[in-house]
C-alpha positions as CSV (number, residue, x, y, z in Angstrom):
1,M,-33.4,2.3,-15.8
2,G,-33.1,1.0,-19.3
3,V,-33.7,-2.4,-20.8
4,R,-31.7,-3.7,-23.7
5,L,-33.5,-6.2,-26.0
6,V,-31.4,-8.4,-28.4
7,S,-32.6,-10.3,-31.4
8,L,-30.2,-12.8,-33.1
9,T,-32.7,-13.9,-35.8
10,C,-30.4,-12.4,-38.4
11,W,-27.1,-10.5,-38.0
12,A,-24.0,-9.4,-39.8
13,F,-20.5,-9.6,-38.5
14,T,-16.8,-9.0,-39.4
15,T,-13.8,-11.0,-38.5
16,E,-10.5,-9.5,-37.3
17,P,-7.1,-10.9,-36.8
18,D,-6.3,-12.3,-33.3
19,S,-5.0,-9.3,-31.3
20,G,-3.1,-11.5,-28.9
21,I,-3.6,-12.9,-25.5
22,G,-6.8,-11.6,-23.9
23,F,-7.8,-10.6,-20.4
24,G,-9.1,-14.0,-19.5
25,D,-5.9,-15.8,-20.7
26,L,-3.7,-13.5,-18.6
27,C,-5.7,-13.9,-15.5
28,Q,-5.9,-17.6,-16.0
29,N,-2.1,-17.8,-16.3
30,L,-1.7,-15.8,-13.1
31,A,-3.9,-18.1,-11.1
32,T,-3.0,-21.6,-12.5
33,L,0.0,-23.7,-13.3
34,D,-1.8,-25.0,-16.4
35,E,-5.4,-24.5,-17.6
36,D,-7.0,-26.6,-14.9
37,T,-4.4,-26.8,-12.0
38,T,-4.8,-24.0,-9.5
39,R,-1.5,-22.4,-8.5
40,P,-0.7,-23.4,-4.8
41,A,-1.1,-20.6,-2.3
42,D,2.6,-20.7,-1.3
43,Q,3.5,-19.9,-4.9
44,L,1.5,-16.6,-4.7
45,R,3.7,-15.4,-1.8
46,L,6.5,-12.9,-2.4
47,R,9.5,-15.3,-1.8
48,L,12.3,-16.8,-3.8
49,P,11.5,-20.1,-5.5
50,V,13.9,-22.8,-4.3
51,V,14.2,-26.6,-4.6
52,T,13.9,-28.0,-1.1
53,P,16.3,-30.9,-0.2
54,T,14.7,-34.2,0.7
55,D,16.3,-34.3,4.1
56,P,17.8,-30.8,4.9
57,T,20.4,-30.4,7.5
58,P,19.7,-28.0,10.5
59,A,21.8,-25.3,8.7
60,Q,20.0,-25.8,5.4
61,Q,16.6,-25.7,7.2
62,A,17.6,-22.4,8.9
63,I,18.3,-20.9,5.5
64,L,15.1,-22.3,4.0
65,D,13.1,-20.8,6.9
66,R,14.7,-17.4,6.1
67,I,13.9,-17.7,2.5
68,A,10.4,-18.7,3.3
69,T,9.9,-15.3,4.9
70,G,10.9,-13.5,1.7
71,A,14.6,-13.1,2.5
72,V,17.5,-13.5,0.1
73,A,21.3,-14.0,0.5
74,V,23.4,-11.1,-0.5
75,P,27.2,-10.4,-0.3
76,Q,28.3,-8.2,2.6
77,R,31.6,-6.5,3.4
78,L,32.1,-5.8,7.1
79,E,33.7,-2.7,8.5
80,T,36.7,-4.8,9.2
81,G,37.1,-5.5,5.5
82,E,36.0,-9.1,5.6
83,A,33.7,-10.4,2.9
84,T,30.8,-12.6,4.0
85,V,27.1,-13.3,3.2
86,A,24.1,-11.7,4.9
87,F,20.3,-12.2,4.8
88,H,18.3,-9.3,3.4
89,R,14.6,-8.6,3.0
90,G,12.7,-5.5,1.8
91,A,9.6,-3.9,3.2
92,L,7.4,-6.8,2.1
93,S,7.5,-10.3,3.6
94,A,6.0,-13.6,2.7
95,N,5.1,-14.3,6.3
96,P,4.1,-11.9,9.1
97,A,7.3,-10.3,10.4
98,H,8.5,-11.3,13.9
99,R,7.6,-8.7,16.6
100,L,10.8,-6.8,17.4
101,P,11.9,-6.6,21.0
102,A,11.4,-3.3,22.8
103,P,14.2,-0.9,21.6
104,A,16.9,0.2,24.0
105,A,16.5,3.7,22.6
106,P,13.4,5.5,21.2
107,R,15.0,5.8,17.8
108,L,17.7,4.5,15.5
109,D,20.5,6.9,15.0
110,S,22.5,5.0,12.4
111,A,22.2,2.0,10.1
112,G,24.7,0.0,12.1
113,E,22.3,0.0,15.1
114,A,19.7,-1.8,12.9
115,L,22.0,-4.7,12.0
116,I,20.7,-8.0,13.4
117,Y,23.4,-10.7,14.2
118,T,22.3,-14.3,14.0
119,E,24.7,-15.8,16.5
120,A,23.9,-19.4,15.6
121,H,25.2,-19.0,12.0
122,G,27.5,-16.1,12.4
123,V,25.9,-13.8,9.8
124,F,24.0,-10.6,9.8
125,D,20.5,-9.7,8.7
126,T,20.7,-6.3,6.9
127,S,17.0,-5.7,6.3
128,Y,16.4,-2.9,8.8
129,A,19.8,-1.4,8.2
130,A,18.9,-1.2,4.5
131,A,15.6,0.4,5.5
132,F,17.3,3.1,7.5
133,T,19.6,3.9,4.6
134,A,16.7,3.9,2.1
135,G,14.8,6.4,4.2
136,R,17.9,8.6,4.7
137,L,18.7,8.6,1.0
138,A,15.1,9.4,0.1
139,A,15.2,12.4,2.5
140,L,18.6,13.6,1.1
141,A,17.2,13.4,-2.4
142,D,14.3,15.7,-1.7
143,A,15.3,19.4,-1.2
144,D,11.8,20.5,-0.2
145,F,11.6,17.9,2.6
146,R,15.1,18.8,3.8
147,T,14.1,22.4,4.0
148,A,10.8,21.7,5.8
149,L,12.6,19.4,8.3
150,M,15.2,22.0,9.2
151,E,12.6,24.7,9.6
152,F,10.4,22.5,11.7
153,R,13.3,21.7,14.0
154,A,14.3,25.3,14.2
155,G,10.8,26.5,15.1
156,A,10.2,23.7,17.6
157,R,13.7,24.3,19.1
158,A,13.1,28.0,19.6
159,A,9.7,27.3,21.1
160,V,10.8,24.7,23.6
161,R,13.8,26.9,24.7
162,R,11.4,29.8,25.4
163,L,9.2,27.5,27.3
164,A,12.1,26.3,29.4
165,A,13.4,29.9,30.0
166,H,10.0,31.1,31.3
167,P,8.9,28.8,34.2
168,R,5.6,30.6,34.3
169,L,4.8,29.3,30.8
170,A,6.2,25.9,31.5
171,G,4.0,25.5,34.6
172,R,0.9,26.0,32.6
173,A,1.8,24.4,29.2
174,A,-1.8,23.1,28.8
175,T,-3.1,26.7,28.6
176,T,-0.2,28.2,26.8
177,T,-0.7,29.2,23.2
178,A,1.6,28.7,20.3
179,R,1.7,32.5,19.8
180,Q,3.2,33.0,23.3
181,L,6.2,30.8,22.1
182,T,6.7,32.3,18.7
183,A,5.8,36.1,19.1
184,P,8.5,38.6,20.2
185,L,8.9,38.7,23.9
186,A,7.9,42.4,24.3
187,L,4.8,41.8,22.2
188,E,3.9,38.7,24.2
189,A,4.3,40.6,27.5
190,F,2.1,43.5,26.3
191,D,-0.6,41.0,25.2
192,R,-0.4,39.3,28.6
193,M,-0.8,42.7,30.3
194,L,-3.8,43.5,28.2
195,L,-5.5,40.2,29.0
196,E,-4.8,39.9,32.7
197,D,-7.6,41.2,35.0
198,N,-9.6,42.2,31.9
199,G,-7.2,45.1,31.2
200,A,-7.3,46.5,34.8
201,Q,-3.5,46.8,34.9
202,V,-3.4,48.8,31.7
203,A,-6.2,51.1,32.9
204,R,-4.4,51.8,36.2
205,A,-1.2,52.6,34.4
206,L,-2.9,55.1,32.1
207,D,-4.8,56.8,35.0
208,Q,-1.5,57.3,36.9
209,A,0.7,58.2,33.9
210,A,-0.4,61.9,33.6
211,S,0.1,62.9,37.2
212,R,3.5,61.1,37.4
213,L,4.7,62.7,34.3
214,R,3.8,66.2,35.6
215,A,5.5,65.5,38.9
216,G,8.6,64.4,37.0
217,R,8.6,61.0,38.6
218,R,10.2,58.1,36.6
219,R,8.7,54.7,36.5
220,T,10.5,52.1,38.5
221,V,10.2,48.4,38.1
222,P,10.1,46.4,41.3
223,A,12.6,43.6,41.5
224,R,11.0,40.2,41.1
225,T,12.2,37.2,42.9
226,R,12.7,34.2,40.6
227,T,10.1,31.6,41.6
228,A,11.7,28.7,39.7
229,A,14.9,27.8,37.9
230,P,14.7,27.4,34.1
231,A,13.6,24.0,33.0
232,Q,15.6,21.6,30.9
233,P,14.3,21.7,27.2
234,R,14.6,17.9,26.8
235,A,12.8,17.2,30.1
236,L,9.9,19.5,29.0
237,L,9.2,17.3,26.0
238,R,7.9,14.6,28.4
239,Q,5.3,17.0,30.0
240,P,1.7,16.6,28.9
241,G,0.6,19.0,26.3
242,V,4.0,20.2,25.3
243,A,4.3,18.1,22.2
244,D,1.1,19.4,20.7
245,L,2.1,23.0,21.6
246,L,5.4,22.6,19.8
247,T,3.9,21.2,16.7
248,Q,1.5,24.1,16.6
249,A,4.4,26.5,17.0
250,A,6.1,24.8,14.1
251,G,3.1,25.5,11.8
252,E,3.0,24.5,8.2
253,T,6.5,23.1,8.2
254,F,5.5,20.3,10.6
255,E,2.5,19.4,8.3
256,K,4.9,19.2,5.3
257,V,7.2,16.9,7.3
258,T,4.4,14.6,8.4
259,A,2.8,14.5,5.0
260,W,6.2,13.4,3.4
261,L,6.7,10.8,6.1
262,N,3.2,9.4,5.4
263,R,4.2,9.0,1.8
264,L,7.3,7.1,3.0
265,R,5.1,4.8,5.1
266,R,3.0,4.1,2.0
267,L,6.3,3.1,0.2
268,E,5.7,5.8,-2.4
269,L,9.3,7.0,-2.0
270,I,10.9,3.5,-2.0
271,G,12.3,1.9,-5.1
272,T,11.4,-1.6,-6.3
273,E,14.8,-2.9,-5.2
274,H,13.5,-2.5,-1.6
275,L,10.2,-4.2,-2.4
276,V,11.5,-7.1,-4.5
277,P,15.2,-7.7,-3.7
278,D,15.5,-10.5,-6.3
279,P,13.8,-10.3,-9.7
280,R,13.0,-14.1,-9.5
281,M,10.6,-13.3,-6.7
282,L,8.3,-11.5,-9.2
283,P,8.7,-12.9,-12.7
284,A,6.9,-11.7,-15.7
285,E,3.2,-12.4,-15.7
286,S,2.8,-13.1,-12.0
287,I,0.9,-11.9,-9.0
288,R,2.3,-12.0,-5.5
289,F,0.8,-11.3,-2.1
290,A,2.8,-10.0,0.9
291,Y,2.7,-8.6,4.4
292,V,4.1,-5.1,5.1
293,D,6.7,-5.1,7.9
294,P,6.0,-2.2,10.3
295,G,9.5,-2.5,11.8
296,W,11.0,-2.0,8.3
297,I,9.0,1.2,7.8
298,R,9.9,2.5,11.3
299,A,13.6,2.1,10.4
300,A,13.0,4.0,7.2
301,V,11.3,6.8,9.0
302,D,14.2,7.0,11.5
303,G,16.6,7.1,8.6
304,A,14.8,10.0,7.0
305,L,14.7,12.0,10.3
306,S,18.4,11.4,10.9
307,I,19.6,14.0,8.4
308,G,20.7,17.3,9.8
309,V,20.6,16.3,13.5
310,G,23.0,18.6,15.4
311,H,22.5,17.6,19.0
312,T,20.3,15.5,21.2
313,L,17.5,18.1,21.3
314,D,17.1,17.9,17.6
315,A,16.9,14.1,17.8
316,D,14.3,14.3,20.6
317,L,12.2,16.8,18.5
318,N,12.1,14.1,15.7
319,S,9.8,12.1,17.9
320,L,7.1,14.8,17.4
321,A,6.9,13.7,13.7
322,T,6.8,10.0,14.2
323,G,3.1,9.7,15.0
324,G,1.6,9.8,11.5
325,E,-0.4,7.3,9.6
326,A,-0.3,3.6,10.6
327,P,1.7,1.6,8.0
328,P,-0.3,-0.6,5.6
329,A,-1.0,-4.2,6.6
330,C,-0.5,-6.1,3.3
331,A,0.4,-5.6,-0.3
332,V,-0.4,-7.0,-3.7
333,L,2.3,-6.9,-6.5
334,L,1.1,-7.5,-10.1
335,R,3.6,-7.8,-12.8
336,S,1.7,-8.3,-16.1
337,S,0.7,-6.8,-19.3
338,L,-2.7,-6.3,-17.7
339,V,-1.2,-3.2,-16.0
340,H,-0.6,-1.3,-19.3
341,D,-3.1,-3.0,-21.6
342,W,-6.0,-2.9,-19.2
343,P,-5.3,0.2,-17.1
344,N,-9.0,0.4,-15.9
345,T,-9.0,-3.1,-14.5
346,I,-11.3,-3.2,-11.5
347,S,-9.7,-4.8,-8.4
348,T,-11.8,-5.6,-5.4
349,A,-10.2,-6.8,-2.1
350,R,-12.2,-8.4,0.7
351,T,-11.3,-9.2,4.3
352,R,-12.0,-12.5,6.0
353,D,-15.5,-11.4,6.9
354,G,-16.3,-10.5,3.3
355,A,-16.1,-6.7,3.8
356,V,-14.6,-4.7,0.9
357,T,-11.5,-2.7,1.7
358,E,-10.0,0.0,-0.4
359,P,-6.3,0.4,-1.0
360,V,-4.4,3.2,0.7
361,S,-2.3,3.6,-2.4
362,Q,-1.6,2.2,-5.9
363,D,1.6,2.8,-7.7
364,I,2.9,1.7,-11.1
365,Y,6.6,0.9,-11.6
366,S,8.2,0.5,-15.1
367,T,4.8,0.4,-16.9
368,D,4.0,-3.3,-16.1
369,T,4.2,-3.6,-12.3
370,L,1.4,-2.5,-10.0
371,L,1.7,-2.2,-6.2
372,M,-1.5,-2.1,-4.1
373,L,-1.3,-1.5,-0.4
374,Y,-4.2,-2.2,2.0
375,P,-4.9,-1.0,5.5
376,Q,-5.9,-4.4,6.8
377,L,-5.2,-8.0,5.8
378,I,-7.2,-9.2,2.8
379,D,-8.6,-12.7,2.2
380,S,-9.3,-12.5,-1.5
381,L,-8.7,-10.3,-4.5
382,E,-10.9,-10.0,-7.5
383,L,-9.7,-8.7,-10.9
384,A,-12.5,-7.8,-13.3
385,E,-12.2,-6.8,-16.9
386,P,-13.3,-3.2,-17.5
387,P,-17.0,-2.8,-18.5
388,R,-17.8,-2.5,-22.2
389,D,-20.6,-2.5,-24.7
390,L,-22.8,-5.6,-25.2
391,C,-20.7,-8.1,-27.1
392,F,-21.3,-11.7,-28.3
393,G,-18.9,-14.5,-29.0
394,I,-16.6,-16.9,-27.3
395,G,-14.2,-16.0,-24.5
396,D,-10.5,-15.5,-24.6
397,V,-9.9,-19.1,-23.4
398,G,-12.0,-20.6,-26.2
399,T,-15.2,-21.2,-24.2
400,I,-18.5,-19.6,-23.3
401,E,-19.7,-19.2,-19.8
402,L,-23.0,-21.1,-19.4
403,R,-25.7,-19.2,-17.6
404,H,-28.9,-20.4,-15.9
405,I,-32.0,-19.8,-18.1
406,S,-34.7,-20.8,-15.6
407,G,-35.4,-20.6,-11.9
408,D,-34.6,-17.7,-9.5
409,V,-31.0,-17.2,-10.7
410,I,-31.4,-16.5,-14.4
411,G,-28.1,-15.4,-15.8
412,A,-26.0,-16.8,-13.0
413,P,-22.8,-18.6,-14.2
414,M,-22.8,-22.4,-14.3
415,G,-19.4,-23.3,-15.8
416,D,-17.5,-23.4,-19.1
417,F,-18.7,-24.9,-22.3
418,P,-17.4,-27.1,-23.9
419,R,-16.2,-29.1,-20.9
420,A,-12.5,-29.9,-20.2
421,D,-12.8,-33.4,-21.8
422,D,-13.8,-31.8,-25.1
423,L,-10.6,-29.8,-25.4
424,D,-9.2,-29.1,-28.8
425,Q,-6.6,-26.4,-28.6
426,T,-4.7,-26.8,-31.8
427,D,-5.6,-23.4,-33.2
428,Q,-7.0,-20.0,-32.3
429,F,-10.6,-21.4,-32.1
430,G,-9.6,-23.6,-29.2
431,R,-12.5,-25.7,-27.9
432,F,-14.8,-24.4,-30.6
433,R,-13.2,-26.0,-33.6
434,R,-15.8,-28.7,-33.5
435,F,-18.6,-26.2,-34.0
436,L,-17.3,-24.6,-37.2
437,R,-18.8,-25.4,-40.6
438,P,-16.7,-28.0,-42.4
439,G,-14.5,-26.2,-45.0
440,D,-15.4,-22.7,-43.7
441,A,-13.3,-21.8,-40.7
442,D,-14.9,-18.4,-40.2
443,V,-18.6,-19.5,-39.7
444,L,-20.2,-21.2,-36.7
445,N,-22.3,-24.2,-37.4
446,L,-25.5,-23.4,-35.5
447,L,-28.1,-25.9,-36.8
448,G,-26.4,-27.5,-39.8
449,E,-25.3,-31.0,-40.4
450,G,-22.6,-32.5,-38.1
451,D,-21.7,-31.1,-34.7
452,A,-23.9,-28.0,-34.4
453,L,-23.7,-25.5,-31.6
454,V,-27.4,-25.1,-30.7
455,P,-28.1,-28.8,-30.2
456,A,-24.9,-29.2,-28.2
457,L,-26.0,-26.3,-25.9
458,S,-29.5,-27.7,-25.7
459,A,-28.1,-31.1,-24.5
460,E,-25.9,-29.4,-22.0
461,L,-28.8,-27.3,-20.6
462,H,-31.5,-29.9,-20.9
463,E,-32.4,-29.6,-17.2
464,E,-33.0,-25.9,-17.7
465,L,-35.3,-26.2,-20.7
466,P,-39.1,-26.1,-20.2
467,D,-40.8,-29.6,-20.3
468,G,-40.9,-31.0,-23.8
469,A,-38.8,-28.2,-25.4
470,P,-36.3,-29.9,-27.8
471,E,-33.8,-27.1,-27.9
472,I,-33.1,-23.7,-26.4
473,P,-35.0,-20.8,-28.0
474,T,-33.3,-17.9,-29.7
475,A,-33.6,-15.6,-26.6
476,H,-31.8,-18.2,-24.4
477,F,-29.2,-18.7,-27.1
478,A,-28.5,-15.0,-27.1
479,L,-28.1,-15.1,-23.3
480,Q,-25.5,-17.9,-23.6
481,M,-23.5,-16.1,-26.3
482,I,-23.2,-12.8,-24.4
483,N,-19.4,-12.2,-24.0
484,A,-19.5,-10.5,-20.6
485,P,-16.4,-8.9,-18.9
486,Q,-14.4,-11.6,-17.2
487,V,-13.6,-11.9,-13.5
488,K,-10.8,-13.8,-11.7
489,T,-10.8,-14.2,-7.9
490,F,-7.6,-15.1,-5.9
491,R,-8.2,-16.6,-2.5
492,L,-5.4,-16.6,0.1
C-alpha cells in the first residue's frame, strides 16, 4: 500500500481553454430539472411525455393509462383494408407488464394470434404481434441461425421417429442413449448384442459357427412377435426423459440454437425501434428506467422459431429450445455524450436490500445510447467518473465538495461550497468568481485583500477546526481542493 503526500506551499500551473461540459454537469442535467430541483421519478420512466387534461373523460383516461405504461398510438391498416389506430409498445415498459392469461396453445404460430383487441374502445394492441414479427425477421436475417435451426429439427425429428418405431427403446427412454437414436440401425443392433449378458450371446454364436458351417446349415432367424405397436412421435415428446434425449441427439446444433435465442432474450438482436417506439421517450441527454416484459420476449422467441416449420412435429420440437435463460427483469437506457466521451464510466446498480447486481448485458446503439439489462429489479443506479490521477481545482459545476477534516470520518463529503445562495453563474468560473483576484481572472485569491478563499473555507469549516485555530492549515486546504472523480446516484 502506498501513501501520497501533497504539499501546496508553492506550485506552478497552466490554464487551458474550457473543453466543454464536464462529467458532473452532464450527470447533474440527467438527474435534475434545474441545478437544485430533482427530476421527479415519473420523468425517469420510459414513457411518452404528455400534458394531462384537468378533468379527463373516461376515454381520455384510458388512453393516458396506456401511455403511462410506455405505449404509443400508431396507425394500423387492418386485413380488411380499413385504416385505424392501435396501441403499441416495445420490449420495455414504464410499469410492470400485466400478467398474460394462460395461452390456449403452447406457442404462437403467427403474428395475428398475438394481436390484443380492446373491446371497450374498438382498437388493437399490436405490441406482441410486433414482437413475433421482430423475432421472425431477426431469425430470417441470420443464415447461421437458420441453418442450425433446420439441422436441429432434422436431427431431433429423426431421433424421435426412431424412438417411436422401436417400442423397446421408447419403453426405456430414461436409459436409452443418444447414440442409439442416431447411429445406423445395424451398428446399434450389433452394439446391443455385444453389451447384453456381458457378451454371452456373441460368445455362443462364435462357438456354434464353425460346426454349423461345416455341416452346411444356414442360420435362421426366429420370427418375433411384435410386443407393441409403434408409438406416435408427438405423444413421445410428453414422456419423461425424452426431451433431454432428443436435445442430446441434436448435438451442437441445439446448443447454437439456444445460444442465439438467449441473445434474443437479452435484446441483443432487437433494434432500437422495438425498445423506444417514439424518440420523444428518450430525448438527448436523458436517462430512463424500464421493466422488461417477459411476454414480449416470449412472443419474439416464438417468432424466431416459426421459420421453416413444415408440420406439427416441427412445431412441437420447437418447445425443446424454449427453456433457455430467464429474460432480464429491468433495463436502463442512457442517451448522452457520457456514452462516447466517458466510455469507462463506472455504473453500480443496487437492489432494494442494497446488494450490488451486475448487468446481464450492455449494448451501445448509434454511439450515444447505452442499454443495460439487469437480472433483477434495481432500486438505485450510481454513475461514477472513471478514476484518474490526483487533481486539484474546482468541479465541473463551479463548486468544491467540502470534506470533513476531523473526527472519525475524515475525507467524507459534507456538501458543496459555495452554497446555493452564493451563486454567480455569469461566466465559466461559476460560483468562484468572488474568489478571483481583482483584475486578474486567472488567479485565485487565497489570502489577499477582499473576498479570499482560505478565510471563506475556514468560516465554513469552523466547527471542524481545532480549538483556537483561526483558519484551516495548508494540509486541510489541500484536502478540500482535491478534485476527486464525481459520482451521481439515481434512486427509483
